[in-house]
C-alpha atoms as one frame of an Amber mdcrd trajectory, in Angstrom:
protein
  -0.164  -0.250  -0.069   1.427   3.579  -0.982   2.074   5.522   2.161  -0.535
   8.796   2.298   1.057  12.140   2.770   0.993  12.318   6.708   2.655   8.677
   6.611   5.433   9.633   4.026   6.182  12.934   6.193   6.388  10.702   9.391
   8.964   8.447   7.666  10.979  11.526   6.451  11.032  12.920  10.025  12.542
   9.743  11.362  15.219   9.722   8.550  15.708  13.425   9.285  15.943  12.932
  12.972  18.321  10.081  12.762  20.539  11.805  10.626  20.997  14.783  12.606
  21.565  12.735  15.656  24.320  10.824  13.641  26.005  14.108  12.695  25.850
  15.604  16.216  26.665  12.350  18.383  27.966   9.770  16.082  26.955   6.083
  16.262  26.175   6.830  19.792  23.874   9.508  19.175  22.294   7.749  16.469
  21.200   4.656  19.174  20.255   7.457  21.671  17.646   8.976  18.956  16.434
   5.290  18.196  15.902   4.486  21.743  13.975   8.041  21.989  11.881   7.677
  19.147  10.783   3.782  20.475   9.699   5.145  23.696   7.596   8.039  22.438
   6.326   6.880  18.878   4.498   3.390  18.938   4.729   3.372  15.230   8.248
   3.756  14.916   8.659   1.094  17.626   6.254  -1.616  15.808   7.638  -0.997
  12.348  11.419  -0.299  13.232  12.470  -1.667  16.336  10.134  -4.964  16.649
  10.366  -5.276  12.860   6.538  -5.400  11.962   6.804  -3.959   8.518   3.523
  -5.099   7.611   2.245  -2.263  10.137   3.731   0.067   7.397   0.304   1.153
   6.155  -1.868   4.166   6.288  -4.707   3.217   8.343  -2.646   1.306  11.052
  -0.457   4.516  11.498  -3.444   6.363  12.155  -4.992   3.955  14.796  -1.323
   3.829  16.126  -1.477   7.386  16.759  -4.931   7.615  17.998  -3.881   4.924
  20.544  -0.770   6.678  21.526  -2.346   9.787  22.064  -5.271   8.177  24.312
  -4.278   4.622  25.352  -6.307   4.068  28.693  -9.960   3.934  29.280 -11.302
   3.044  25.988 -12.803  -0.283  24.492 -11.308  -0.886  21.046 -13.956  -2.562
  19.183 -12.248  -3.002  15.653 -12.715  -5.769  13.181 -10.644  -9.112  13.484
  -7.123  -8.816  11.538  -7.327  -5.145  11.978  -4.210  -4.677  14.092  -5.715
  -3.925  17.457  -3.752  -6.589  19.322  -0.575  -6.127  17.758  -0.923  -2.112
  18.178  -1.966  -2.248  21.743  -1.531  -5.601  23.563   1.747  -6.184  21.754
   3.423  -2.750  20.856   1.902  -0.622  23.658   2.911  -2.665  26.435   6.144
  -3.064  25.567   6.627   0.869  25.205   4.638   1.113  28.254   7.379  -1.353
  30.031  10.409   0.694  28.488   8.973   4.034  29.822   8.405   2.438  33.317
  10.085  -0.852  34.182   8.466  -0.886  37.640   5.054  -0.910  35.832   2.936
  -4.219  36.666   0.399  -5.283  33.704  -2.369  -7.837  34.125  -3.503  -9.320
  30.413  -6.865 -10.841  31.114  -8.835 -12.822  28.356 -11.775 -14.695  28.727
  -9.807 -17.804  29.434  -6.398 -17.890  30.797  -5.122 -20.032  27.560  -6.088
 -17.050  25.417  -4.491 -14.317  27.710  -1.132 -16.606  27.554  -0.733 -16.517
  23.916  -0.488 -12.423  24.142   1.957 -12.981  26.906   3.877 -15.590  24.739
   4.133 -12.997  21.968   5.883 -10.512  24.402   7.833 -12.912  25.808   9.295
 -14.161  22.738  10.154 -10.764  21.461  12.105  -9.877  24.529  14.069 -13.064
  24.407  14.892 -12.838  20.862  14.924  -9.107  19.541  18.541  -8.318  19.888
  18.005  -4.874  18.695  15.708  -4.284  21.134  17.870  -5.486  24.114  20.778
  -3.488  22.646  18.582  -0.088  22.488  17.381  -0.601  26.417  19.811  -2.469
  28.238  18.781  -0.882  31.426  15.279  -2.386  31.015  15.972  -5.815  29.387
  17.972  -8.858  30.142  20.410  -9.863  27.805  19.471 -13.601  28.379  16.025
 -13.165  30.288  15.634 -17.046  30.644  18.682 -17.208  32.789  19.010 -13.691
  34.326  15.466 -12.869  35.331  14.022 -13.767  38.607  10.952 -14.760  36.668
  10.514 -15.794  33.101   7.366 -18.200  32.472   3.998 -18.042  30.864   2.538
 -19.434  34.169   4.265 -16.840  36.366   4.427 -13.837  33.827   7.892 -11.998
  32.983  10.023  -9.671  34.919  12.421  -7.366  33.595  15.133  -5.094  35.141
  13.562  -3.153  38.112  14.074  -1.875  41.235  10.970  -2.801  43.203   9.668
  -6.265  44.528   6.163  -6.417  44.106   4.508  -9.783  44.069   3.293  -9.126
  40.510   5.552  -9.866  37.572   5.899  -6.946  35.170   3.361  -8.861  33.063
   1.177 -11.772  33.787  -1.904 -13.425  32.021  -4.961 -14.573  33.505  -8.657
 -15.942  32.433 -11.571 -13.689  33.608 -13.761 -16.469  33.648 -11.725 -19.369
  34.357  -8.770 -18.378  36.495  -8.768 -14.988  38.213  -5.792 -14.775  40.532
  -6.084 -13.559  44.155  -4.135 -10.891  46.344  -2.843  -9.040  43.285  -3.097
  -5.854  42.192  -1.863  -4.609  38.615  -1.191  -1.004  37.368  -2.462  -1.895
  34.246  -5.491  -4.212  33.467  -5.425  -4.793  29.694  -8.402  -6.808  28.572
  -8.023  -8.609  25.174 -10.655 -10.838  23.462 -12.754 -10.710  27.042 -15.557
 -12.210  24.827 -15.371 -15.367  22.623 -17.657 -17.097  20.559 -18.321 -19.563
  23.343 -19.544 -16.833  25.659 -22.791 -16.204  23.178 -23.473 -20.059  22.102
 -25.739 -22.441  22.995 -29.046 -22.487  24.999 -27.477 -21.381  28.088 -25.817
 -18.139  26.185 -27.649 -15.508  28.459 -26.214 -17.443  31.534 -22.989 -17.389
  30.158 -23.282 -13.657  29.164 -24.158 -12.846  32.633 -21.362 -15.009  33.856
 -18.842 -13.319  32.117 -20.310  -9.868  32.887 -20.101 -10.493  36.561 -16.574
 -11.979  36.063 -15.333  -8.915  34.437 -16.885  -6.847  37.152 -14.958  -8.771
  39.927 -11.886  -8.671  37.827 -11.519  -5.079  38.269 -10.774  -5.303  42.028
  -7.125  -6.519  40.612  -6.207  -3.335  39.538  -4.188  -0.645  41.740  -5.383
   3.057  42.720  -4.426   5.111  40.129  -3.985   2.272  37.494  -5.345   2.470
  34.197  -7.874  -0.250  32.112  -7.644  -1.089  28.845 -10.128  -3.009  26.370
 -10.006  -4.717  22.938 -12.141  -7.048  20.890 -14.431  -7.838  18.461 -18.392
  -8.381  18.531 -20.078 -11.764  18.914 -23.141 -10.832  19.783 -25.738  -7.842
  19.858 -25.996  -8.219  23.523 -22.593  -8.890  25.165 -20.364  -7.897  28.025
 -18.803  -5.208  25.925 -22.145  -3.846  25.442 -22.466  -3.699  29.326 -19.088
  -2.383  29.637 -20.272   0.648  27.811 -23.539   1.286  29.086 -22.139   1.349
  32.729 -19.805   4.032  31.314 -16.332   1.664  32.324 -14.856   2.813  29.109
 -15.274   4.809  26.085 -16.010   3.345  22.590 -13.607   3.338  19.614 -15.082
   1.401  16.893 -13.513   0.457  13.588 -15.512  -1.902  11.330 -13.729  -3.459
   8.155 -15.487  -0.828   5.697 -15.862   2.819   6.095 -19.516   2.869   6.881
 -19.784  -0.457   8.408 -22.097  -2.022   5.600 -21.483  -4.949   4.174 -20.795
  -3.382   0.829 -18.732  -0.438   1.994 -15.468   0.623   1.407 -12.644  -1.318
   3.105 -10.572   0.461   5.464  -7.746  -1.887   5.280  -8.064  -5.298   3.253
  -9.313  -5.816  -0.023 -12.731  -5.988  -1.278 -11.745  -9.334  -2.445 -10.562
 -10.581   1.049 -13.325  -9.429   2.678 -15.623 -11.265   0.177 -13.833 -14.208
   1.103 -13.953 -14.220   4.556 -17.959 -13.491   4.333 -18.082 -16.851   2.330
 -15.856 -18.519   5.203 -17.556 -17.271   8.108 -20.930 -16.764   7.105 -22.984
 -13.571   7.171 -23.927 -13.490  10.788 -20.477 -14.101  12.071 -18.875 -11.782
   9.209 -21.460  -9.131  10.873 -20.210  -9.287  13.981 -16.439  -9.902  13.479
 -15.883  -7.751  10.718 -18.753  -5.204  10.864 -18.989  -5.263  14.310 -22.753
  -5.116  13.917 -24.941  -8.465  13.768 -27.621  -6.557  12.140 -25.580  -4.839
   9.725 -27.139  -6.854   6.510 -30.554  -5.792   6.787 -31.309  -8.649   4.640
 -30.906 -11.167   7.501 -33.868 -12.334   9.672 -37.401 -13.428   9.293 -40.692
 -11.868   9.690 -43.433 -13.397  11.820 -46.023 -12.072   9.366 -44.804 -13.866
   6.222 -45.420 -17.313   7.991 -48.695 -19.232   7.690 -50.409 -21.849   9.853
 -52.926 -24.515   9.541 -54.490 -26.721  11.924 -53.063 -29.862  10.791 -55.007
 -33.244  10.664 -55.248 -34.785   7.509 -51.771 -35.137   5.847 -52.285 -38.547
   3.676 -52.058 -36.581   0.378 -49.099 -34.841   1.302 -45.284 -36.209   0.664
 -44.289 -37.130   3.811 -40.402 -36.392   5.227 -38.393 -36.321   8.188 -35.347
 -33.889   8.720 -33.105 -34.189  11.849 -30.449 -32.002  13.358 -28.993 -34.123
  16.368 -27.345 -32.305  19.245 -24.214 -34.359  20.658 -24.990 -34.349  23.992
 -27.953 -33.965  26.433 -26.960 -31.245  28.878 -28.002 -28.043  29.846 -25.638
 -26.130  27.812 -26.310 -28.197  24.642 -28.095 -27.488  21.650 -31.364 -28.989
  21.141 -32.357 -32.019  18.784 -34.540 -31.045  16.097 -37.114 -33.406  14.084
 -39.158 -31.974  11.614 -41.939 -34.211  10.276 -42.750 -32.268   7.096 -45.287
 -32.705   4.208 -44.880 -31.130   0.590 -48.153 -30.765  -0.962 -48.863 -30.413
  -4.871 -49.909 -26.652  -4.208 -45.787 -26.232  -3.881 -46.215 -25.534   0.088
 -44.213 -27.182   3.012 -46.590 -28.156   5.727 -45.290 -29.029   9.314 -46.765
 -32.320  10.711 -44.669 -33.011  13.537 -41.818 -31.487  15.590 -39.434 -32.412
  17.963 -37.488 -30.073  19.424 -35.785 -30.951  22.812 -32.943 -32.268  24.516
 -32.142 -35.847  24.028 -29.385 -38.769  24.551 -28.324 -41.287  21.784 -31.173
 -43.662  23.113 -33.908 -41.060  23.145 -33.043 -39.883  19.553 -32.818 -43.335
  17.960 -36.054 -44.206  19.671 -37.665 -41.086  18.541 -36.746 -41.264  14.819
 -38.143 -45.002  14.919 -41.479 -43.681  16.265 -41.802 -40.994  13.880 -40.933
 -42.923  10.722 -43.423 -45.875  12.350 -46.218 -42.766  12.926 -45.866 -41.036
   9.495 -43.976 -43.619   7.019 -42.145 -40.885   5.157 -40.547 -41.430   1.897
 -37.384 -39.657   2.731 -35.407 -39.381   6.148 -32.441 -36.844   6.191 -29.928
 -36.564   8.774 -27.238 -33.856   9.395 -23.948 -35.412   8.243 -22.324 -33.748
  11.415 -24.503 -35.912  13.677 -25.039 -38.781  11.541 -21.691 -40.858  11.863
 -22.242 -41.177  15.690 -25.721 -42.099  15.674 -25.794 -44.108  12.657 -24.587
 -47.283  14.255 -27.623 -47.111  17.031 -29.906 -46.702  14.202 -28.993 -49.210
  12.334 -28.888 -51.772  15.342 -32.201 -50.724  16.429 -33.587 -51.632  12.824
 -32.283 -54.961  13.144 -33.598 -55.318  16.408 -37.053 -54.291  15.446 -36.960
 -55.753  11.894 -37.803 -52.523  10.698 -35.739 -50.673   8.452 -35.446 -47.515
   6.029 -32.551 -45.525   4.545 -31.325 -42.486   6.279 -29.619 -39.884   3.939
 -26.641 -37.835   5.223 -27.177 -33.942   4.536 -24.173 -32.069   4.541 -22.587
 -29.375   2.120 -20.136 -26.255   2.167 -22.540 -23.590   3.350 -21.989 -22.271
   6.733 -24.957 -22.704   9.138 -26.338 -19.118   8.723 -26.491 -19.131   5.182
 -28.064 -22.571   4.674 -30.795 -20.707   6.927 -30.981 -17.754   5.087 -32.077
 -19.940   2.008 -35.588 -19.852   3.915 -36.178 -16.498   3.330 -37.637 -16.499
  -0.318 -39.707 -19.481   0.634 -41.144 -17.625   3.850 -41.699 -14.642   2.176
 -43.837 -16.720  -0.572 -45.783 -17.768   2.390 -44.909 -21.251   1.208 -44.438
 -22.659   4.641 -47.665 -23.424   7.049 -46.774 -24.104  10.824 -49.078 -26.176
  12.821 -51.137 -23.079  15.228 -49.958 -25.238  18.594 -48.027 -28.474  19.685
 -47.880 -29.233  23.175 -45.116 -31.542  24.246 -43.134 -32.513  27.034 -39.831
 -31.530  27.303 -36.634 -33.098  28.858 -37.274 -31.131  32.427 -40.842 -32.814
  32.742 -42.905 -29.426  31.376 -45.212 -29.344  28.953 -44.389 -26.554  26.263
 -45.822 -25.414  22.972 -43.095 -26.445  20.751 -44.259 -23.986  18.135 -44.103
 -21.064  20.090 -40.769 -21.777  21.277 -39.469 -22.257  17.770 -41.225 -18.692
  16.948 -39.961 -17.095  20.156 -36.507 -18.429  20.330 -35.408 -18.917  16.597
 -37.672 -17.031  14.335 -37.895 -13.803  16.626 -34.012 -13.488  17.144 -32.108
 -14.796  14.118 -29.472 -14.442  13.234 -28.691 -12.472  16.491 -30.204 -15.381
  18.684 -28.304 -18.300  19.959 -30.403 -20.908  18.859 -30.734 -21.771  15.367
 -31.402 -25.690  15.463 -34.760 -25.649  14.472 -34.200 -23.229  11.531 -31.469
 -25.405  10.465 -32.942 -28.444  10.142 -35.987 -26.836   8.421 -33.576 -25.160
   5.892 -33.089 -28.814   4.600 -35.935 -28.282   2.544 -33.871 -26.353   0.373
 -31.498 -29.099  -0.149 -31.413 -30.660  -3.828 -31.604 -34.399  -2.665 -34.597
 -33.343  -0.479 -36.302 -31.255  -2.967 -36.126 -34.200  -5.189 -37.480 -36.628
  -2.952 -40.325 -34.421  -1.962 -41.380 -33.782  -5.747 -40.760 -37.001  -7.257
 -43.912 -38.327  -6.108 -45.872 -35.619  -7.687 -44.045 -35.403 -10.766 -43.006
 -31.821 -10.140 -40.035 -30.019 -12.328 -37.669 -28.781  -9.589 -36.482 -26.451
 -11.730 -39.699 -24.597 -11.648 -40.360 -24.759  -8.222 -36.782 -24.099  -6.392
 -36.581 -20.353  -5.233 -32.778 -20.603  -5.928 -32.946 -21.699  -9.390 -31.744
 -19.780 -12.274 -30.326 -17.325  -9.930 -27.164 -16.452 -11.471 -23.991 -16.906
  -9.002 -25.383 -20.265  -7.315 -27.073 -20.494  -3.926 -25.744 -17.031  -2.195
 -25.412 -14.592  -5.055 -29.225 -13.642  -4.254 -27.914 -12.283  -0.608 -25.957
  -9.716  -2.357 -22.636 -11.389  -1.154
């Protein structure tokens, strides 16, 4: 990338100052000038001493200047791979140590393993960067592994200092899993406080609350007169970062991957091609969170209740019946639900909900329920999410042999991300071609009777794509799979190409989304 005027002028300034220093003081003057620049110019430290030539870009230069000017008290919400950790957790922390070797810094992440990754990068730099050690011999050890009193990921690292606090110069801790006791740091540096696990699963709200409470508790690990720094990317519309801002614990500094934060906006750092590839790889929802910092950035996402139709159920003999299964791997409070749809396809090109199992189940229960549904509805097709099929198929086949009741189970795979699979339902819903039962009462795994239709509407339809629960939608989206369409339409002798809402759209399954 060609530097802009400000960056070119800054590089000329470095050259001019170093030349003047050399002319005035020879090599000693030159090295003193470099050391001064490293302590006072974060961009110079990153690019010319820490050898991060990849930072020699206009946008990164601007962000580095911004962080240097106001390093503390901010929540830096930046797009993934946009250098927030490089600039602050790596570069700024090293610069802070060079200016004050008596400082104590606690790096806090969601888990301690994540925090150790940030500490590892700093530790290795202070071990291997000979230029850094040469310029700052009064702060850094020549051979820290043998000379420092503390030098490990578990116990932290200690540079040359006069004091002897119980805290190391830099330590790494987890907010949720391993907060220390009886420690107080001058700098509380939070990076990746929120992860995908924080906002995933049926108990996402509980985990978000737990993370938020743990963060609030961790503030007690600061020192009077100390500072706090936050860095992260969005994972959910309502996550601990939103609570941090709501409480006024930090000021927001937000930078999405595009200038206006829109899907088709002008990129700030990556190329348009790179962002398009990331959207394909991540899926729309994760991309909106991680790169655009807004789960609702793409206004084409989501479903409207008014697009759904309902029927009372009853006679389904004239419908082509199929079963679609999206199994959860475990039966526990935090696991996903198993979704089993019994659907009927009619000559009117509409899909009718006949039955729905939407609950937590162990393997034995799943197998028994599949057998029960097949006996009750005699479908012509049973589709099973490929991810869960391998674990379940042996049990299903064994049960079929035991009962002398056999049917084929078709694996349903594909390369689409879950959110993109689900979004295939949008044109079908908008065309009013999906009819749900008005009501369906079933006992759940906890023994309570629930209306599974209402549960599906409230937990999935209402909140997609920002909701934590998508199991029912994911299973239902399989009506858009070619093998499912073929199975459903064949008995009615319907031309699939005339009914598939995705057929004939240039660019494949996802082009209609504007990707």
